[in-house]
KOLPAZA-215946 format. One line per 10 residues: for each residue x, y, z of N, C-alpha, C. Coordinates in Angstrom, 2 decimals. Layout:
N
X:Y:Z:X:Y:Z:X:Y:Z ~ ...;
REM end
This chain:
255
-0.18:-70.88:27.47:0.21:-69.71:26.43:1.34:-68.78:26.95 ~ 2.37:-68.44:26.09:3.42:-67.75:26.33:2.99:-66.13:27.08 ~ 3.86:-65.71:27.91:3.50:-64.33:28.49:3.68:-63.28:27.40 ~ 2.77:-62.34:27.81:2.82:-61.09:26.76:3.24:-59.91:27.52 ~ 3.86:-59.02:26.68:4.54:-57.66:27.41:3.91:-56.48:26.56 ~ 3.72:-55.50:27.27:3.40:-54.29:26.87:4.35:-53.08:27.34 ~ 5.11:-52.48:26.51:6.08:-51.61:26.78:5.45:-50.16:26.60 ~ 5.71:-49.19:27.63:5.20:-47.83:27.27:6.01:-46.81:27.93 ~ 6.33:-45.63:27.45:7.01:-44.54:27.71:6.30:-43.93:28.92 ~ 7.11:-43.24:29.64:6.47:-42.50:31.02:7.63:-41.56:31.37;
7.13:-40.58:32.36:8.20:-39.63:32.87:8.75:-39.06:31.78 ~ 10.08:-38.74:31.90:11.03:-38.04:30.67:11.61:-39.07:29.79 ~ 12.21:-40.18:30.30:12.80:-41.10:29.50:12.53:-42.56:30.04 ~ 11.68:-42.69:30.97:11.43:-44.03:31.62:10.67:-44.90:30.81 ~ 10.74:-46.24:30.89:9.97:-47.12:30.22:9.08:-47.80:31.55 ~ 8.08:-48.16:31.37:7.31:-49.04:32.15:6.68:-50.30:31.31 ~ 6.67:-51.48:31.92:6.32:-52.66:31.27:5.14:-53.43:31.95 ~ 4.20:-53.89:31.25:3.38:-54.79:31.82:3.51:-56.20:31.27 ~ 3.50:-57.01:32.30:3.66:-58.46:31.91:2.45:-59.27:32.12 ~ 1.95:-60.00:31.13:0.55:-60.52:31.22:0.57:-61.96:31.05;
-0.15:-62.88:31.86:-0.40:-64.18:31.77:-1.80:-64.18:31.06 ~ -1.84:-64.75:29.77:-2.99:-64.83:29.19:-4.02:-65.98:29.63 ~ -3.53:-66.84:30.29:-4.24:-68.09:30.77:-5.16:-67.68:32.01 ~ -4.29:-67.00:32.95:-5.14:-66.52:34.11:-5.67:-65.09:34.07 ~ -5.18:-64.34:33.28:-5.54:-62.89:33.26:-4.71:-61.94:34.07 ~ -3.68:-62.50:34.89:-2.89:-61.87:35.81:-1.90:-60.97:35.16 ~ -1.79:-59.81:35.63:-0.72:-58.74:34.98:-0.04:-58.07:36.04 ~ 1.38:-57.96:35.82:2.34:-57.22:36.66:2.63:-55.97:35.94 ~ 2.84:-54.96:36.61:3.67:-53.62:36.24:5.03:-53.91:36.76 ~ 6.01:-53.89:35.91:7.44:-53.92:36.31:7.75:-52.46:36.70;
7.97:-52.42:38.07:8.22:-50.78:38.52:6.72:-50.03:38.31 ~ 6.82:-49.03:38.73:5.62:-48.06:38.56:6.08:-46.81:38.67 ~ 6.49:-46.22:37.53:7.12:-44.76:37.37:6.20:-43.86:37.74 ~ 4.83:-43.93:37.30:3.84:-42.93:37.57:2.67:-43.78:37.24 ~ 1.64:-43.60:38.22:0.41:-44.30:38.15:-0.33:-44.05:36.89 ~ -0.36:-42.72:36.37:-1.35:-42.40:35.22:-0.90:-43.21:34.02 ~ 0.46:-43.19:33.82:1.00:-43.94:32.68:0.62:-45.52:32.68 ~ 0.72:-46.18:33.96:0.13:-47.55:34.05:-1.09:-47.74:33.68 ~ -1.87:-46.74:34.32:-3.51:-47.03:34.15:-3.68:-46.74:32.60 ~ -3.05:-45.90:31.89:-3.19:-45.81:30.34:-2.75:-46.95:29.84;
-1.67:-47.75:30.37:-1.36:-49.15:29.64:-2.33:-49.91:29.84 ~ -2.96:-50.06:31.16:-3.89:-51.01:31.35:-5.05:-50.66:30.45 ~ -5.54:-49.55:30.23:-6.82:-49.23:29.48:-6.50:-49.70:28.18 ~ -5.24:-49.46:27.44:-4.76:-49.80:26.08:-4.95:-51.29:25.91 ~ -4.56:-52.07:27.01:-4.50:-53.41:26.80:-5.78:-54.14:27.24 ~ -6.56:-53.60:28.08:-7.59:-54.29:28.66:-7.47:-55.27:29.75 ~ -6.09:-55.26:30.20:-5.46:-55.98:31.34:-5.86:-55.65:32.59 ~ -5.81:-56.58:33.60:-6.30:-56.20:35.03:-4.84:-56.26:35.78 ~ -4.56:-55.14:36.54:-3.40:-55.27:37.39:-3.66:-56.04:38.62 ~ -2.79:-57.01:38.72:-2.62:-58.05:40.11:-1.44:-57.76:40.82;
-0.47:-57.17:40.20:1.07:-57.33:40.96:1.83:-56.02:40.36 ~ 2.60:-55.64:41.25:3.75:-54.79:40.75:5.13:-55.22:41.43 ~ 6.07:-55.48:40.38:7.33:-56.09:40.79:8.25:-55.08:40.80 ~ 8.85:-54.57:41.85:9.85:-53.48:41.93:11.19:-53.91:41.77 ~ 11.86:-53.11:41.16:13.48:-53.56:40.77:14.28:-52.69:41.94 ~ 14.08:-51.60:42.30:14.87:-50.89:43.09:14.15:-49.61:43.65 ~ 14.67:-48.85:44.61:13.82:-48.09:45.46:13.85:-46.60:44.80 ~ 14.42:-46.27:43.72:14.40:-44.87:43.12:13.03:-44.34:42.80 ~ 12.65:-43.12:43.21:11.34:-42.55:42.99:10.98:-42.73:41.47 ~ 11.74:-42.62:40.52:11.18:-42.84:39.30:11.03:-44.10:38.70;
11.09:-45.06:39.77:10.51:-46.44:39.56:9.48:-46.78:40.59 ~ 9.22:-46.05:41.48:8.24:-46.36:42.57:7.19:-45.13:42.76 ~ 7.28:-44.28:41.91:6.28:-43.12:42.28:4.87:-43.27:42.19 ~ 4.56:-44.40:41.32:3.14:-44.67:41.33:2.64:-46.01:42.14 ~ 3.49:-46.43:42.87:3.10:-47.84:43.60:1.82:-47.68:44.45 ~ 2.02:-46.60:45.49:1.04:-46.58:46.41:-0.39:-46.06:45.69 ~ -0.45:-45.47:44.87:-1.66:-45.10:44.29:-2.25:-46.13:43.51 ~ -1.30:-47.00:42.81:-1.97:-48.22:42.04:-2.33:-49.22:43.22 ~ -1.72:-49.34:44.21:-2.10:-50.25:45.31:-3.39:-49.86:45.75 ~ -3.67:-48.57:46.00:-5.00:-48.13:46.54:-6.17:-48.52:45.56;
-5.90:-48.30:44.35:-6.79:-48.25:43.28:-7.10:-49.95:43.03 ~ -6.14:-50.74:42.93:-6.44:-52.01:42.37:-6.23:-53.10:43.48 ~ -5.58:-52.70:44.58:-5.35:-53.90:45.55:-4.48:-55.05:45.31 ~ -3.48:-54.48:44.26:-2.51:-55.26:43.71:-1.43:-55.83:44.77 ~ -0.74:-56.97:44.46:0.16:-57.41:45.39:1.53:-56.65:44.87 ~ 2.30:-55.92:46.13:3.52:-55.41:45.65:4.63:-56.29:46.24 ~ 5.48:-56.62:45.34:6.90:-57.40:45.55:7.97:-56.38:45.45 ~ 9.03:-56.39:46.41:10.05:-55.34:46.22:11.37:-56.02:46.67 ~ 12.69:-55.41:46.51:13.75:-56.07:46.97:13.91:-56.01:48.47 ~ 14.48:-57.07:48.95:14.71:-57.35:50.43:15.79:-56.35:50.79;
16.92:-56.12:49.96:18.06:-55.49:50.30:18.04:-53.90:50.18 ~ 16.95:-53.29:49.86:16.98:-51.86:49.87:16.94:-51.10:51.29 ~ 17.77:-50.21:51.34:17.76:-49.54:52.67:16.67:-48.32:52.54 ~ 16.37:-47.92:51.71:15.56:-46.76:51.52:13.91:-47.54:51.49 ~ 12.95:-46.96:52.16:11.63:-47.36:51.91:10.94:-47.47:50.45 ~ 10.27:-48.53:50.41:9.39:-48.67:49.18:8.01:-48.66:49.69 ~ 6.92:-47.84:49.08:5.58:-47.97:49.66:4.89:-49.16:49.35 ~ 3.94:-49.49:50.29:3.06:-50.37:50.16:3.41:-51.83:49.91 ~ 4.56:-52.19:50.51:5.25:-53.41:49.98:4.31:-54.76:50.82 ~ 4.05:-55.78:50.00:3.47:-56.96:50.68:4.64:-57.92:50.99;
5.74:-58.08:49.98:6.57:-59.15:50.10:7.91:-58.55:49.62 ~ 8.86:-58.82:50.49:10.19:-58.51:49.91:11.21:-60.02:49.61 ~ 11.84:-59.69:48.39:12.52:-60.83:47.94:14.01:-60.69:47.57 ~ 14.83:-61.84:47.45:16.22:-61.57:47.22:16.38:-63.07:46.41 ~ 17.75:-63.07:46.04:18.20:-64.07:45.22:17.88:-65.40:45.64 ~ 17.40:-66.12:44.76:16.94:-67.49:45.27:15.29:-67.68:45.50 ~ 14.81:-66.44:45.62:13.44:-66.49:45.70:12.66:-66.52:44.39 ~ 11.47:-66.83:44.33:10.63:-66.91:43.02:9.48:-65.85:43.27 ~ 8.78:-65.51:42.27:7.54:-64.92:41.98:6.64:-65.59:41.03 ~ 5.59:-65.38:41.14:4.35:-65.73:40.22:3.63:-64.53:39.88;
3.31:-64.58:38.47:2.14:-63.73:38.11:1.21:-64.53:37.36 ~ 0.10:-64.85:37.99:-0.64:-66.01:37.52:0.22:-67.24:37.38 ~ 0.18:-67.75:36.15:0.97:-69.11:35.93:2.35:-68.91:35.50 ~ 2.55:-67.50:35.47:4.08:-67.28:34.96:5.01:-67.30:36.23 ~ 6.23:-68.06:35.98:7.18:-68.13:37.27:8.32:-67.39:37.04 ~ 8.84:-66.60:37.92:10.07:-65.88:37.75:11.03:-66.06:38.95 ~ 12.35:-65.83:38.80:13.05:-65.98:39.86:14.12:-64.62:39.97 ~ 14.51:-64.62:41.16:15.31:-63.20:41.53:16.69:-63.39:41.37 ~ 17.33:-62.38:40.66:18.74:-62.28:40.94:19.12:-60.94:41.69 ~ 19.95:-61.07:42.48:20.40:-59.90:43.29:21.56:-59.15:42.36;
21.39:-57.87:41.97:22.11:-57.27:41.01:22.35:-55.78:41.47 ~ 22.90:-55.53:42.73:23.37:-54.57:43.27:24.42:-53.67:42.44 ~ 24.54:-52.43:42.90:25.74:-51.67:42.19:24.96:-50.25:42.15 ~ 23.90:-50.15:41.25:23.10:-48.85:41.08:22.47:-48.50:42.37 ~ 21.96:-49.40:43.06:21.50:-49.35:44.51:21.93:-50.59:45.14 ~ 21.95:-50.60:46.56:22.46:-51.76:47.20:21.61:-53.08:47.09 ~ 20.23:-52.78:46.84:19.34:-53.72:46.87:18.69:-54.18:45.66 ~ 19.20:-53.54:44.57:18.55:-53.62:43.18:18.39:-55.18:42.99 ~ 17.43:-55.55:42.27:17.14:-56.90:41.72:16.64:-56.86:40.42 ~ 16.94:-58.07:39.77:16.41:-58.44:38.38:15.40:-59.50:38.42;
14.28:-59.37:37.73:13.22:-60.60:37.68:13.49:-61.33:36.34 ~ 13.84:-62.63:36.62:14.16:-63.54:35.19:12.99:-64.44:35.11 ~ 12.47:-64.40:33.94:11.09:-65.43:33.67:11.87:-66.26:32.60 ~ 12.40:-67.31:33.07:13.21:-68.23:32.19:12.43:-68.80:31.08 ~ 11.10:-69.40:31.41:10.46:-70.04:30.47:9.96:-69.21:29.39 ~ 9.93:-67.74:29.64:9.51:-66.97:28.47:10.88:-66.05:27.91 ~ 11.90:-66.36:28.51:13.25:-65.71:27.74:13.07:-64.30:28.07 ~ 12.74:-63.79:29.41:12.55:-62.40:29.56:13.31:-62.07:30.89 ~ 13.91:-60.91:31.01:14.52:-60.45:32.25:14.35:-59.01:32.21 ~ 13.78:-58.59:33.46:13.53:-57.11:33.79:14.50:-56.71:34.73;
15.49:-55.94:33.97:16.65:-55.40:34.73:16.69:-54.09:35.30 ~ 15.68:-53.43:35.31:15.66:-52.14:35.82:16.68:-51.24:35.41 ~ 17.50:-50.81:36.33:18.72:-49.79:36.03:20.05:-50.52:36.11 ~ 20.00:-51.81:36.07:21.43:-52.42:36.13:22.10:-52.62:34.67 ~ 21.25:-53.04:33.72:21.71:-53.28:32.49:20.89:-52.45:31.64 ~ 21.62:-51.55:30.72:20.69:-50.88:29.64:21.35:-51.37:28.21 ~ 20.66:-51.08:27.14:21.16:-51.48:25.87:22.45:-50.62:25.76 ~ 23.49:-51.35:25.44:24.77:-50.57:25.31:25.14:-49.84:26.35 ~ 24.64:-50.21:27.60:25.21:-49.28:28.81:25.00:-50.13:30.06 ~ 25.07:-49.38:31.27:24.85:-50.04:32.39:24.30:-48.83:33.49;
23.78:-49.24:34.58:23.50:-48.05:35.44:24.61:-47.28:35.95 ~ 24.47:-46.13:36.42:25.47:-45.42:37.18:25.54:-46.22:38.46 ~ 26.85:-46.31:38.80:27.27:-47.01:40.25:27.00:-45.91:41.36 ~ 25.92:-45.90:42.22:25.54:-44.88:43.10:25.65:-45.33:44.40 ~ 25.14:-46.51:44.90:25.31:-46.90:46.32:26.20:-48.02:46.35 ~ 26.59:-48.63:45.37:27.46:-49.87:45.45:28.93:-49.56:44.84 ~ 29.55:-50.62:44.61:31.04:-50.43:44.03:31.15:-50.94:42.68 ~ 31.97:-50.49:41.90:32.30:-50.89:40.32:32.50:-52.52:40.40 ~ 33.22:-53.08:41.44:33.26:-54.56:41.60:31.90:-55.14:41.79 ~ 31.23:-54.51:42.50:29.66:-55.22:42.80:28.90:-55.08:41.60;
29.00:-53.82:40.82:28.32:-53.88:39.56:28.63:-54.84:38.40 ~ 29.99:-54.94:38.38:30.73:-56.05:37.46:30.00:-57.31:37.75 ~ 30.10:-57.69:38.97:29.56:-59.05:39.28:28.18:-59.18:39.09 ~ 27.37:-58.06:39.05:25.96:-58.07:38.76:25.78:-58.37:37.37 ~ 26.55:-57.49:36.49:26.35:-57.55:35.04:26.95:-59.06:34.48 ~ 27.98:-59.61:35.23:28.30:-61.07:35.00:27.18:-61.92:35.07 ~ 26.11:-61.80:36.08:25.17:-62.65:36.27:24.23:-62.37:35.11 ~ 23.94:-61.21:34.65:23.14:-61.03:33.43:23.54:-61.65:32.32 ~ 25.05:-61.34:32.00:25.68:-61.75:30.83:25.53:-63.55:30.58 ~ 25.39:-64.10:31.75:25.42:-65.62:31.87:24.05:-66.12:31.39;
23.05:-65.38:31.38:21.72:-65.76:30.77:21.84:-66.11:29.40 ~ 20.87:-67.07:29.01:20.88:-67.40:27.68:20.75:-66.21:26.63 ~ 21.35:-66.30:25.37:21.52:-65.28:24.51:20.30:-64.70:24.05 ~ 19.19:-65.66:23.94:18.06:-65.19:23.54:17.09:-64.54:24.52 ~ 17.61:-64.29:25.75:16.75:-63.48:26.67:16.61:-62.09:26.33 ~ 15.46:-61.68:26.45:15.11:-60.36:26.04:15.10:-59.46:27.47 ~ 15.95:-58.48:27.18:16.15:-57.52:28.33:15.28:-56.18:28.28 ~ 14.64:-56.11:29.28:13.78:-54.75:29.32:14.40:-54.12:30.54 ~ 14.73:-52.88:30.12:15.44:-51.90:31.10:14.50:-50.73:31.36 ~ 14.90:-49.85:32.27:13.96:-48.82:32.71:14.03:-47.31:32.01;
15.06:-47.22:31.09:15.22:-46.07:30.37:15.39:-46.05:29.01 ~ 15.23:-45.24:28.17:15.58:-45.04:26.75:16.96:-44.18:26.77 ~ 18.07:-44.98:26.82:19.20:-44.43:26.91:20.26:-44.94:25.79 ~ 19.60:-45.54:24.90:20.60:-46.30:23.90:21.20:-45.33:22.94 ~ 20.75:-44.44:22.50:21.30:-43.57:21.59:22.64:-42.94:22.18 ~ 22.30:-42.36:23.40:23.49:-41.76:24.08:24.58:-42.82:24.37 ~ 24.10:-44.09:24.95:25.18:-45.08:25.30:26.06:-45.34:24.05 ~ 25.43:-45.43:22.90:26.20:-45.83:21.46:27.16:-44.84:21.34 ~ 26.77:-43.72:21.47:27.67:-42.44:21.16:28.84:-42.53:21.98 ~ 28.81:-42.96:23.26:29.86:-43.11:24.17:30.64:-44.47:23.80;
29.88:-45.63:23.67:30.60:-46.91:23.27:31.37:-46.77:22.23 ~ 31.11:-46.09:21.22:32.06:-45.79:19.93:33.25:-45.09:20.25 ~ 33.41:-44.49:21.33:34.53:-43.87:21.84:35.56:-44.85:22.31 ~ 34.96:-46.02:22.71:35.80:-47.01:23.45:36.37:-48.05:22.42 ~ 35.16:-48.58:21.54:35.24:-49.58:20.57:34.93:-49.13:19.16 ~ 35.64:-48.14:18.61:35.02:-47.62:17.34:34.92:-48.62:16.11 ~ 35.76:-49.72:16.28:35.85:-50.61:15.25:34.96:-51.91:15.56 ~ 34.08:-51.88:16.48:33.27:-53.11:16.89:32.00:-53.08:16.04 ~ 32.13:-54.12:15.09:31.24:-54.18:13.76:29.69:-54.35:14.52 ~ 29.65:-55.17:15.38:28.38:-55.48:16.16:27.80:-53.93:16.69;
28.63:-53.18:17.27:28.21:-51.88:17.80:27.90:-51.06:16.58 ~ 28.66:-50.83:15.51:28.19:-49.97:14.60:27.05:-50.61:13.96 ~ 26.69:-51.64:13.66:25.47:-52.17:13.31:24.31:-51.84:14.11 ~ 24.56:-51.91:15.49:23.46:-51.48:16.37:23.33:-50.14:16.34 ~ 24.50:-49.28:16.11:24.11:-47.92:16.07:23.22:-47.54:14.76 ~ 23.15:-48.11:13.74:22.38:-47.89:12.45:21.02:-48.33:12.77 ~ 20.93:-49.54:13.52:19.58:-50.01:13.79:18.72:-49.05:14.87 ~ 19.47:-48.57:15.76:19.00:-47.50:16.76:18.55:-46.25:16.01 ~ 19.50:-45.69:15.09:19.29:-44.44:14.38:17.75:-44.62:13.74 ~ 17.60:-45.68:12.96:16.38:-46.03:12.34:15.06:-46.08:13.22;
15.26:-46.91:14.23:14.18:-47.02:15.19:13.82:-45.73:15.78 ~ 14.73:-44.69:16.30:14.45:-43.50:16.73:13.74:-42.53:15.71 ~ 14.30:-42.62:14.61:13.74:-41.76:13.70:12.23:-42.11:13.15 ~ 11.84:-43.47:13.77:10.55:-43.85:13.39:9.75:-43.75:14.60 ~ 10.36:-43.04:15.70:9.70:-42.87:16.89:9.34:-44.03:17.74 ~ 10.25:-45.17:17.35:10.19:-46.62:18.23:11.16:-46.77:19.27 ~ 10.81:-47.50:20.28:11.57:-47.86:21.18:12.91:-48.63:20.76 ~ 14.05:-48.76:21.62:15.28:-49.31:21.25:15.28:-50.67:22.18 ~ 14.19:-50.90:22.78:14.28:-52.08:23.67:12.95:-52.86:23.65 ~ 12.78:-54.17:23.82:13.97:-54.96:24.44:15.11:-55.15:23.56;
16.25:-55.37:24.15:17.51:-55.88:23.39:17.48:-57.32:23.86 ~ 18.40:-58.00:23.52:18.95:-59.46:23.84:20.06:-59.61:24.47 ~ 20.31:-60.62:25.44:21.76:-60.83:26.05:22.56:-60.99:24.96 ~ 22.30:-61.90:23.94:23.21:-62.06:22.78:23.74:-60.81:22.19 ~ 22.80:-59.91:21.72:23.25:-58.56:21.25:24.17:-57.71:22.04 ~ 23.66:-57.75:23.49:24.45:-57.01:24.17:26.05:-57.36:24.50 ~ 26.01:-58.79:24.58:27.45:-59.32:24.74:28.51:-59.05:23.52 ~ 27.86:-58.82:22.45:28.49:-58.23:21.27:29.01:-57.06:21.10 ~ 28.17:-56.02:21.64:28.28:-54.76:21.43:28.27:-53.63:22.65 ~ 28.01:-54.28:23.76:27.88:-53.49:25.04:29.26:-53.42:25.94;
29.99:-52.28:25.63:31.22:-52.52:26.38:31.28:-52.67:27.85 ~ 30.22:-52.41:28.53:30.05:-52.78:29.93:29.81:-54.15:30.29 ~ 29.75:-55.19:29.22:29.83:-56.48:29.43:31.02:-57.13:28.85 ~ 31.86:-56.24:28.27:33.11:-56.81:27.60:34.36:-56.42:28.24 ~ 34.24:-56.03:29.49:35.40:-55.54:30.37:36.64:-56.45:30.57 ~ 36.25:-57.85:30.22:37.22:-58.95:30.23:37.71:-59.39:28.85 ~ 37.47:-58.42:27.94:37.80:-58.77:26.47:39.26:-58.04:26.38 ~ 40.38:-58.71:26.12:41.62:-58.23:26.23:41.73:-57.04:25.32 ~ 41.20:-56.92:24.06:41.31:-55.75:23.22:40.63:-54.52:23.74 ~ 39.52:-54.76:24.50:38.92:-53.59:25.08:39.76:-53.08:26.21;
40.29:-53.84:27.07:41.14:-53.56:28.17:42.34:-52.90:27.52 ~ 42.92:-53.17:26.40:43.98:-52.54:25.84:43.49:-51.24:25.28 ~ 42.41:-51.00:24.73:41.79:-49.90:24.23:41.83:-48.75:25.24 ~ 41.63:-49.24:26.55:41.42:-48.11:27.59:42.73:-48.12:28.37 ~ 43.94:-48.52:27.90:45.21:-48.68:28.65:45.35:-49.43:29.88 ~ 44.69:-50.48:30.01:44.56:-51.36:31.22:44.66:-52.92:30.77 ~ 45.53:-53.04:29.61:45.74:-54.42:29.12:46.33:-55.33:30.46 ~ 45.84:-56.42:30.65:46.21:-57.34:31.60:45.78:-57.00:33.14 ~ 44.83:-56.07:33.23:44.22:-55.74:34.52:43.12:-56.53:34.79 ~ 42.77:-56.72:36.08:41.19:-57.31:36.40:40.37:-56.81:35.65;
39.29:-57.41:35.33:38.16:-56.95:34.59:37.38:-55.97:35.34 ~ 37.28:-56.12:36.59:36.62:-55.14:37.53:37.26:-53.70:37.30 ~ 38.66:-53.79:37.19:39.30:-52.59:37.07:39.08:-51.90:35.67 ~ 38.99:-52.75:34.65:38.49:-52.14:33.42:37.21:-51.62:33.22 ~ 36.32:-52.36:33.89:34.89:-51.93:34.09:34.76:-50.52:34.65 ~ 35.58:-50.53:35.85:35.61:-49.20:36.54:36.00:-47.96:35.73 ~ 36.99:-48.17:34.93:37.55:-47.10:34.00:36.48:-46.59:33.08 ~ 35.90:-47.83:32.55:34.81:-47.58:31.62:33.63:-46.57:31.98 ~ 33.28:-47.09:33.16:31.99:-46.46:33.96:32.47:-45.15:34.23 ~ 33.69:-44.78:34.61:34.04:-43.52:34.91:34.18:-42.69:33.79;
34.70:-43.18:32.84:34.63:-42.43:31.53:33.13:-42.08:31.09 ~ 32.36:-43.06:31.11:31.03:-42.71:30.60:30.34:-41.47:31.73 ~ 30.68:-41.55:33.01:30.25:-40.46:33.82:30.64:-39.26:33.47 ~ 31.85:-39.02:32.92:32.43:-37.70:32.53:32.01:-37.58:30.98 ~ 31.34:-38.40:30.21:31.13:-38.08:28.93:30.08:-37.22:28.65;
REM end
């Protein structure tokens, strides 16, 4: 049977996700922003926590790990390349490694930039990627520990996934991201259509994720730094895509 997911809000603007294998009953929490929110999601679904899959070390993604480990004895998998400690880790992974949640098989992409060790979990058979704070809908994570070139390379890895891949990210930032993106590509029809869709979703109190890689390729300026018209729009026609990405990211930082 295909994987099941349960998305839930937590903290101020974070999202948590449960990934469930209906055949085995195994369930992973993708990150653990706060233990109480994960417990509420488990109670709502009736699922049993067996794993936590951590994308990066920031506290708003790891704050509930230790408590959930104590309560459930679950297996905690975390990035190998993070310099900051993540609590209660059983296994560290990096690009080329695989993870399992019951019968669900995922692979690791190293996607540094936001942090040096950030990873993305890709479950190809179910067309799902858990991108943490690397890729948001119509946005990307702030470059904190890495470089713009590093983040651009990470985004290219995600952009190369099949268009149908559903992207789960760590925050509800889409509305703000769209407001910025329209300053860069005001005539992008896909972006304008996404703006209308997001307005309707938020008005109904619904989340704007998951998105898909195909939708993001058409509307997300941070995945379009190698599009000549976008480079020209920010005054960098003919410049390397990493330079264009850096300019867009810096503009977003000031927005």
